Biopython code that builds the backbone (N, CA, C, O; Angstrom):
import numpy as np
from Bio.PDB.StructureBuilder import StructureBuilder

atoms = [
    (1, "LEU", "N", (-38.065, 68.304, 31.147)),
    (1, "LEU", "CA", (-38.074, 69.025, 29.928)),
    (1, "LEU", "C", (-38.625, 68.200, 28.811)),
    (1, "LEU", "O", (-39.426, 68.691, 28.016)),
    (2, "LEU", "N", (-38.208, 66.932, 28.725)),
    (2, "LEU", "CA", (-38.741, 66.020, 27.730)),
    (2, "LEU", "C", (-40.245, 65.754, 27.878)),
    (2, "LEU", "O", (-40.963, 65.689, 26.880)),
    (3, "ALA", "N", (-40.702, 65.607, 29.068)),
    (3, "ALA", "CA", (-42.167, 65.464, 29.306)),
    (3, "ALA", "C", (-42.942, 66.653, 28.772)),
    (3, "ALA", "O", (-44.025, 66.462, 28.218)),
    (4, "ASN", "N", (-42.441, 67.867, 28.914)),
    (4, "ASN", "CA", (-43.080, 69.031, 28.454)),
    (4, "ASN", "C", (-43.145, 69.007, 26.926)),
    (4, "ASN", "O", (-44.167, 69.352, 26.332)),
    (5, "VAL", "N", (-42.028, 68.590, 26.293)),
    (5, "VAL", "CA", (-41.951, 68.729, 24.833)),
    (5, "VAL", "C", (-42.842, 67.645, 24.160)),
    (5, "VAL", "O", (-43.424, 67.905, 23.108)),
    (6, "VAL", "N", (-42.948, 66.460, 24.747)),
    (6, "VAL", "CA", (-43.670, 65.375, 24.102)),
    (6, "VAL", "C", (-45.127, 65.308, 24.527)),
    (6, "VAL", "O", (-45.866, 64.450, 24.044)),
    (7, "SER", "N", (-45.573, 66.222, 25.448)),
    (7, "SER", "CA", (-46.909, 66.125, 25.994)),
    (7, "SER", "C", (-47.998, 66.443, 24.997)),
    (7, "SER", "O", (-49.180, 66.270, 25.293)),
    (8, "GLY", "N", (-47.604, 66.921, 23.780)),
    (8, "GLY", "CA", (-48.620, 67.142, 22.798)),
    (8, "GLY", "C", (-49.117, 65.948, 22.078)),
    (8, "GLY", "O", (-50.127, 66.008, 21.377)),
    (9, "LYS", "N", (-48.401, 64.823, 22.244)),
    (9, "LYS", "CA", (-48.722, 63.533, 21.571)),
    (9, "LYS", "C", (-49.695, 62.778, 22.509)),
    (9, "LYS", "O", (-49.430, 62.613, 23.699)),
    (10, "LEU", "N", (-50.829, 62.326, 21.932)),
    (10, "LEU", "CA", (-51.761, 61.501, 22.663)),
    (10, "LEU", "C", (-51.548, 60.046, 22.350)),
    (10, "LEU", "O", (-51.405, 59.654, 21.192)),
    (11, "CYS", "N", (-51.529, 59.222, 23.435)),
    (11, "CYS", "CA", (-51.188, 57.764, 23.242)),
    (11, "CYS", "C", (-52.350, 56.990, 23.816)),
    (11, "CYS", "O", (-52.961, 57.382, 24.810)),
    (12, "ALA", "N", (-52.649, 55.840, 23.139)),
    (12, "ALA", "CA", (-53.598, 54.935, 23.785)),
    (12, "ALA", "C", (-52.902, 53.893, 24.521)),
    (12, "ALA", "O", (-52.138, 53.123, 23.939)),
    (13, "VAL", "N", (-53.144, 53.824, 25.877)),
    (13, "VAL", "CA", (-52.600, 52.800, 26.752)),
    (13, "VAL", "C", (-53.738, 52.020, 27.383)),
    (13, "VAL", "O", (-54.377, 52.454, 28.342)),
    (14, "GLY", "N", (-53.958, 50.877, 26.818)),
    (14, "GLY", "CA", (-55.132, 50.098, 27.231)),
    (14, "GLY", "C", (-56.365, 50.858, 26.909)),
    (14, "GLY", "O", (-56.518, 51.330, 25.782)),
    (15, "PRO", "N", (-57.285, 51.004, 27.880)),
    (15, "PRO", "CA", (-58.510, 51.758, 27.658)),
    (15, "PRO", "C", (-58.384, 53.256, 27.843)),
    (15, "PRO", "O", (-59.364, 53.985, 27.691)),
    (16, "TRP", "N", (-57.160, 53.737, 28.175)),
    (16, "TRP", "CA", (-56.901, 55.141, 28.548)),
    (16, "TRP", "C", (-56.224, 55.849, 27.438)),
    (16, "TRP", "O", (-55.414, 55.272, 26.712)),
    (17, "THR", "N", (-56.570, 57.182, 27.291)),
    (17, "THR", "CA", (-55.854, 57.989, 26.368)),
    (17, "THR", "C", (-55.017, 58.968, 27.222)),
    (17, "THR", "O", (-55.559, 59.752, 28.002)),
    (18, "LEU", "N", (-53.715, 58.901, 27.056)),
    (18, "LEU", "CA", (-52.788, 59.692, 27.903)),
    (18, "LEU", "C", (-51.857, 60.538, 27.025)),
    (18, "LEU", "O", (-51.653, 60.214, 25.854)),
    (19, "THR", "N", (-51.309, 61.581, 27.561)),
    (19, "THR", "CA", (-50.299, 62.332, 26.860)),
    (19, "THR", "C", (-49.009, 61.597, 26.948)),
    (19, "THR", "O", (-48.833, 60.855, 27.914)),
    (20, "ALA", "N", (-48.122, 61.724, 26.069)),
    (20, "ALA", "CA", (-46.870, 61.133, 26.113)),
    (20, "ALA", "C", (-45.977, 61.586, 27.338)),
    (20, "ALA", "O", (-45.124, 60.863, 27.852)),
    (21, "GLY", "N", (-46.280, 62.876, 27.741)),
    (21, "GLY", "CA", (-45.616, 63.411, 28.864)),
    (21, "GLY", "C", (-45.976, 62.701, 30.180)),
    (21, "GLY", "O", (-45.215, 62.695, 31.148)),
    (22, "MET", "N", (-47.169, 62.107, 30.162)),
    (22, "MET", "CA", (-47.537, 61.349, 31.412)),
    (22, "MET", "C", (-46.813, 60.050, 31.538)),
    (22, "MET", "O", (-46.707, 59.467, 32.617)),
    (23, "LEU", "N", (-46.294, 59.590, 30.364)),
    (23, "LEU", "CA", (-45.413, 58.349, 30.386)),
    (23, "LEU", "C", (-43.975, 58.698, 30.756)),
    (23, "LEU", "O", (-43.278, 57.900, 31.384)),
    (24, "VAL", "N", (-43.549, 59.851, 30.378)),
    (24, "VAL", "CA", (-42.137, 60.245, 30.678)),
    (24, "VAL", "C", (-41.983, 60.785, 32.112)),
    (24, "VAL", "O", (-40.945, 60.591, 32.745)),
    (25, "PHE", "N", (-42.998, 61.445, 32.602)),
    (25, "PHE", "CA", (-42.867, 62.093, 33.894)),
    (25, "PHE", "C", (-42.512, 61.128, 35.070)),
    (25, "PHE", "O", (-41.709, 61.499, 35.926)),
    (26, "PRO", "N", (-43.086, 59.922, 35.124)),
    (26, "PRO", "CA", (-42.707, 59.041, 36.251)),
    (26, "PRO", "C", (-41.194, 58.697, 36.234)),
    (26, "PRO", "O", (-40.587, 58.550, 37.295)),
    (27, "LEU", "N", (-40.591, 58.570, 35.035)),
    (27, "LEU", "CA", (-39.173, 58.282, 34.958)),
    (27, "LEU", "C", (-38.373, 59.467, 35.547)),
    (27, "LEU", "O", (-37.401, 59.256, 36.272)),
    (28, "ALA", "N", (-38.791, 60.730, 35.228)),
    (28, "ALA", "CA", (-38.123, 61.901, 35.797)),
    (28, "ALA", "C", (-38.307, 61.873, 37.336)),
    (28, "ALA", "O", (-37.360, 62.175, 38.062)),
    (29, "PHE", "N", (-39.487, 61.523, 37.833)),
    (29, "PHE", "CA", (-39.711, 61.522, 39.268)),
    (29, "PHE", "C", (-38.804, 60.538, 39.901)),
    (29, "PHE", "O", (-38.192, 60.860, 40.920)),
    (30, "VAL", "N", (-38.666, 59.334, 39.363)),
    (30, "VAL", "CA", (-37.786, 58.308, 39.999)),
    (30, "VAL", "C", (-36.330, 58.702, 39.910)),
    (30, "VAL", "O", (-35.579, 58.421, 40.844)),
    (31, "LEU", "N", (-35.898, 59.326, 38.856)),
    (31, "LEU", "CA", (-34.504, 59.821, 38.673)),
    (31, "LEU", "C", (-34.237, 60.871, 39.724)),
    (31, "LEU", "O", (-33.170, 60.870, 40.338)),
    (32, "THR", "N", (-35.189, 61.777, 39.947)),
    (32, "THR", "CA", (-34.946, 62.799, 40.946)),
    (32, "THR", "C", (-34.866, 62.161, 42.344)),
    (32, "THR", "O", (-34.057, 62.592, 43.167)),
    (33, "ASP", "N", (-35.659, 61.184, 42.610)),
    (33, "ASP", "CA", (-35.588, 60.512, 43.879)),
    (33, "ASP", "C", (-34.259, 59.835, 44.074)),
    (33, "ASP", "O", (-33.677, 59.936, 45.154)),
    (34, "VAL", "N", (-33.760, 59.153, 43.080)),
    (34, "VAL", "CA", (-32.460, 58.543, 43.128)),
    (34, "VAL", "C", (-31.351, 59.521, 43.325)),
    (34, "VAL", "O", (-30.427, 59.268, 44.097)),
    (35, "MET", "N", (-31.421, 60.679, 42.618)),
    (35, "MET", "CA", (-30.421, 61.755, 42.826)),
    (35, "MET", "C", (-30.448, 62.323, 44.276)),
    (35, "MET", "O", (-29.411, 62.647, 44.856)),
    (36, "HIS", "N", (-31.640, 62.424, 44.810)),
    (36, "HIS", "CA", (-31.809, 62.913, 46.237)),
    (36, "HIS", "C", (-31.139, 61.937, 47.126)),
    (36, "HIS", "O", (-30.416, 62.356, 48.029)),
    (37, "ASP", "N", (-31.327, 60.627, 46.938)),
    (37, "ASP", "CA", (-30.714, 59.643, 47.806)),
    (37, "ASP", "C", (-29.222, 59.556, 47.672)),
    (37, "ASP", "O", (-28.543, 59.330, 48.673)),
    (38, "ARG", "N", (-28.678, 59.722, 46.499)),
    (38, "ARG", "CA", (-27.233, 59.681, 46.245)),
    (38, "ARG", "C", (-26.499, 60.993, 46.532)),
    (38, "ARG", "O", (-25.367, 60.930, 47.012)),
    (39, "HIS", "N", (-27.076, 62.204, 46.268)),
    (39, "HIS", "CA", (-26.349, 63.397, 46.327)),
    (39, "HIS", "C", (-26.959, 64.443, 47.280)),
    (39, "HIS", "O", (-26.377, 65.505, 47.503)),
    (40, "GLY", "N", (-28.100, 64.134, 47.817)),
    (40, "GLY", "CA", (-28.667, 65.107, 48.837)),
    (40, "GLY", "C", (-29.663, 66.116, 48.263)),
    (40, "GLY", "O", (-29.817, 66.286, 47.054)),
    (41, "ALA", "N", (-30.306, 66.748, 49.187)),
    (41, "ALA", "CA", (-31.389, 67.714, 48.819)),
    (41, "ALA", "C", (-30.880, 68.966, 48.134)),
    (41, "ALA", "O", (-31.517, 69.515, 47.235)),
    (42, "ALA", "N", (-29.680, 69.413, 48.596)),
    (42, "ALA", "CA", (-29.195, 70.660, 48.001)),
    (42, "ALA", "C", (-28.831, 70.458, 46.491)),
    (42, "ALA", "O", (-29.048, 71.330, 45.649)),
    (43, "PHE", "N", (-28.275, 69.272, 46.216)),
    (43, "PHE", "CA", (-28.022, 68.979, 44.812)),
    (43, "PHE", "C", (-29.255, 68.909, 43.999)),
    (43, "PHE", "O", (-29.276, 69.448, 42.892)),
    (44, "VAL", "N", (-30.317, 68.263, 44.486)),
    (44, "VAL", "CA", (-31.593, 68.165, 43.746)),
    (44, "VAL", "C", (-32.238, 69.524, 43.586)),
    (44, "VAL", "O", (-32.866, 69.777, 42.558)),
    (45, "GLN", "N", (-32.110, 70.411, 44.563)),
    (45, "GLN", "CA", (-32.666, 71.733, 44.476)),
    (45, "GLN", "C", (-31.947, 72.515, 43.401)),
    (45, "GLN", "O", (-32.593, 73.227, 42.633)),
    (46, "GLN", "N", (-30.653, 72.411, 43.321)),
    (46, "GLN", "CA", (-29.902, 73.116, 42.296)),
    (46, "GLN", "C", (-30.199, 72.541, 40.922)),
    (46, "GLN", "O", (-30.297, 73.284, 39.946)),
    (47, "LEU", "N", (-30.343, 71.222, 40.837)),
    (47, "LEU", "CA", (-30.726, 70.508, 39.630)),
    (47, "LEU", "C", (-32.160, 70.944, 39.146)),
    (47, "LEU", "O", (-32.415, 71.040, 37.945)),
    (48, "SER", "N", (-33.033, 71.189, 40.076)),
    (48, "SER", "CA", (-34.423, 71.660, 39.756)),
    (48, "SER", "C", (-34.359, 73.076, 39.137)),
    (48, "SER", "O", (-35.061, 73.358, 38.166)),
    (49, "TRP", "N", (-33.500, 73.979, 39.712)),
    (49, "TRP", "CA", (-33.369, 75.285, 39.197)),
    (49, "TRP", "C", (-32.788, 75.268, 37.770)),
    (49, "TRP", "O", (-33.263, 75.977, 36.884)),
    (50, "VAL", "N", (-31.741, 74.433, 37.573)),
    (50, "VAL", "CA", (-31.142, 74.329, 36.249)),
    (50, "VAL", "C", (-32.187, 73.811, 35.252)),
    (50, "VAL", "O", (-32.307, 74.341, 34.148)),
    (51, "THR", "N", (-32.932, 72.787, 35.639)),
    (51, "THR", "CA", (-33.981, 72.274, 34.761)),
    (51, "THR", "C", (-35.003, 73.328, 34.417)),
    (51, "THR", "O", (-35.433, 73.420, 33.267)),
    (52, "ALA", "N", (-35.385, 74.093, 35.350)),
    (52, "ALA", "CA", (-36.393, 75.185, 35.147)),
    (52, "ALA", "C", (-35.790, 76.161, 34.088)),
    (52, "ALA", "O", (-36.452, 76.581, 33.139)),
    (53, "GLY", "N", (-34.563, 76.472, 34.303)),
    (53, "GLY", "CA", (-33.903, 77.349, 33.369)),
    (53, "GLY", "C", (-33.797, 76.794, 31.935)),
    (53, "GLY", "O", (-33.967, 77.523, 30.958)),
    (54, "LEU", "N", (-33.513, 75.501, 31.841)),
    (54, "LEU", "CA", (-33.477, 74.869, 30.584)),
    (54, "LEU", "C", (-34.819, 74.792, 29.875)),
    (54, "LEU", "O", (-34.885, 74.819, 28.646)),
    (55, "GLN", "N", (-35.870, 74.697, 30.644)),
    (55, "GLN", "CA", (-37.253, 74.724, 30.093)),
    (55, "GLN", "C", (-37.527, 76.028, 29.458)),
    (55, "GLN", "O", (-38.082, 76.079, 28.361)),
    (56, "VAL", "N", (-37.144, 77.138, 30.135)),
    (56, "VAL", "CA", (-37.313, 78.478, 29.566)),
    (56, "VAL", "C", (-36.538, 78.598, 28.275)),
    (56, "VAL", "O", (-37.060, 79.120, 27.290)),
    (57, "VAL", "N", (-35.348, 78.142, 28.256)),
    (57, "VAL", "CA", (-34.528, 78.253, 27.060)),
    (57, "VAL", "C", (-35.090, 77.374, 25.929)),
    (57, "VAL", "O", (-35.095, 77.779, 24.766)),
    (58, "ALA", "N", (-35.560, 76.173, 26.280)),
    (58, "ALA", "CA", (-36.155, 75.344, 25.262)),
    (58, "ALA", "C", (-37.395, 76.016, 24.678)),
    (58, "ALA", "O", (-37.588, 76.014, 23.462)),
    (59, "TYR", "N", (-38.215, 76.576, 25.517)),
    (59, "TYR", "CA", (-39.497, 77.247, 25.093)),
    (59, "TYR", "C", (-39.195, 78.354, 24.125)),
    (59, "TYR", "O", (-39.821, 78.500, 23.075)),
    (60, "CYS", "N", (-38.163, 79.168, 24.539)),
    (60, "CYS", "CA", (-37.789, 80.301, 23.615)),
    (60, "CYS", "C", (-37.315, 79.767, 22.248)),
    (60, "CYS", "O", (-37.723, 80.256, 21.195)),
    (61, "LEU", "N", (-36.467, 78.779, 22.302)),
    (61, "LEU", "CA", (-35.916, 78.206, 21.052)),
    (61, "LEU", "C", (-37.035, 77.636, 20.205)),
    (61, "LEU", "O", (-37.058, 77.834, 18.990)),
    (62, "ILE", "N", (-37.978, 76.917, 20.843)),
    (62, "ILE", "CA", (-39.103, 76.321, 20.105)),
    (62, "ILE", "C", (-39.982, 77.441, 19.451)),
    (62, "ILE", "O", (-40.459, 77.281, 18.327)),
    (63, "GLN", "N", (-40.177, 78.540, 20.161)),
    (63, "GLN", "CA", (-40.958, 79.625, 19.673)),
    (63, "GLN", "C", (-40.233, 80.337, 18.454)),
    (63, "GLN", "O", (-40.897, 80.785, 17.520)),
    (64, "ILE", "N", (-38.895, 80.425, 18.490)),
    (64, "ILE", "CA", (-38.116, 80.946, 17.400)),
    (64, "ILE", "C", (-38.260, 80.066, 16.161)),
    (64, "ILE", "O", (-38.502, 80.532, 15.047)),
    (65, "VAL", "N", (-38.103, 78.806, 16.409)),
    (65, "VAL", "CA", (-38.203, 77.850, 15.254)),
    (65, "VAL", "C", (-39.610, 77.879, 14.649)),
    (65, "VAL", "O", (-39.749, 77.720, 13.436)),
    (66, "LEU", "N", (-40.646, 78.074, 15.449)),
    (66, "LEU", "CA", (-41.997, 78.078, 14.880)),
    (66, "LEU", "C", (-42.261, 79.250, 13.974)),
    (66, "LEU", "O", (-43.097, 79.169, 13.075)),
    (67, "VAL", "N", (-41.536, 80.372, 14.206)),
    (67, "VAL", "CA", (-41.782, 81.541, 13.307)),
    (67, "VAL", "C", (-40.853, 81.566, 12.126)),
    (67, "VAL", "O", (-41.003, 82.444, 11.276)),
    (68, "LEU", "N", (-39.914, 80.677, 12.013)),
    (68, "LEU", "CA", (-39.064, 80.628, 10.809)),
    (68, "LEU", "C", (-39.861, 80.287, 9.594)),
    (68, "LEU", "O", (-40.774, 79.462, 9.640)),
    (69, "PRO", "N", (-39.505, 80.945, 8.467)),
    (69, "PRO", "CA", (-40.246, 80.665, 7.245)),
    (69, "PRO", "C", (-40.017, 79.198, 6.763)),
    (69, "PRO", "O", (-38.922, 78.655, 6.902)),
    (70, "VAL", "N", (-41.055, 78.594, 6.208)),
    (70, "VAL", "CA", (-40.980, 77.237, 5.674)),
    (70, "VAL", "C", (-40.255, 77.311, 4.293)),
    (70, "VAL", "O", (-40.471, 78.224, 3.496)),
    (71, "ALA", "N", (-39.433, 76.352, 4.078)),
    (71, "ALA", "CA", (-38.658, 76.248, 2.808)),
    (71, "ALA", "C", (-39.649, 75.898, 1.678)),
    (71, "ALA", "O", (-40.606, 75.152, 1.886)),
    (72, "THR", "N", (-39.403, 76.437, 0.519)),
    (72, "THR", "CA", (-40.192, 76.136, -0.667)),
    (72, "THR", "C", (-40.049, 74.647, -0.963)),
    (72, "THR", "O", (-38.937, 74.119, -1.001)),
    (73, "GLY", "N", (-41.177, 73.976, -1.172)),
    (73, "GLY", "CA", (-41.119, 72.567, -1.524)),
    (73, "GLY", "C", (-41.224, 71.653, -0.290)),
    (73, "GLY", "O", (-41.307, 70.435, -0.441)),
    (74, "SER", "N", (-41.223, 72.207, 0.895)),
    (74, "SER", "CA", (-41.284, 71.439, 2.136)),
    (74, "SER", "C", (-42.718, 70.949, 2.334)),
    (74, "SER", "O", (-43.653, 71.729, 2.151)),
    (75, "PRO", "N", (-42.916, 69.707, 2.695)),
    (75, "PRO", "CA", (-44.261, 69.171, 2.924)),
    (75, "PRO", "C", (-44.913, 69.884, 4.126)),
    (75, "PRO", "O", (-46.050, 69.577, 4.484)),
]
sb = StructureBuilder()
sb.init_structure("model")
sb.init_model(0)
sb.init_chain("A")
sb.init_seg("    ")
for serial, (resi, resn, name, xyz) in enumerate(atoms, 1):
    if name == "N":
        sb.init_residue(resn, " ", resi, " ")
    sb.init_atom(name, np.array(xyz, "f"), 0.0, 1.0, " ", f" {name:<3s}", serial, name[0])
structure = sb.get_structure()
């Protein structure tokens, strides 16, 4: 979820230009692998479905926030 939210930011890493999501995604991959080793495949599958649902909720909330009117005097 975090990788999707921050992927709009471009970062210079050495000679490469990457999205911030590309930096966050490997951490999520490693954490999923650790969860699989500790709790099993069924747990990770359930975790994946919960994460997908949370991404849908986050997307909807972000879209709602984007259409809110800007306060007077806000930069």
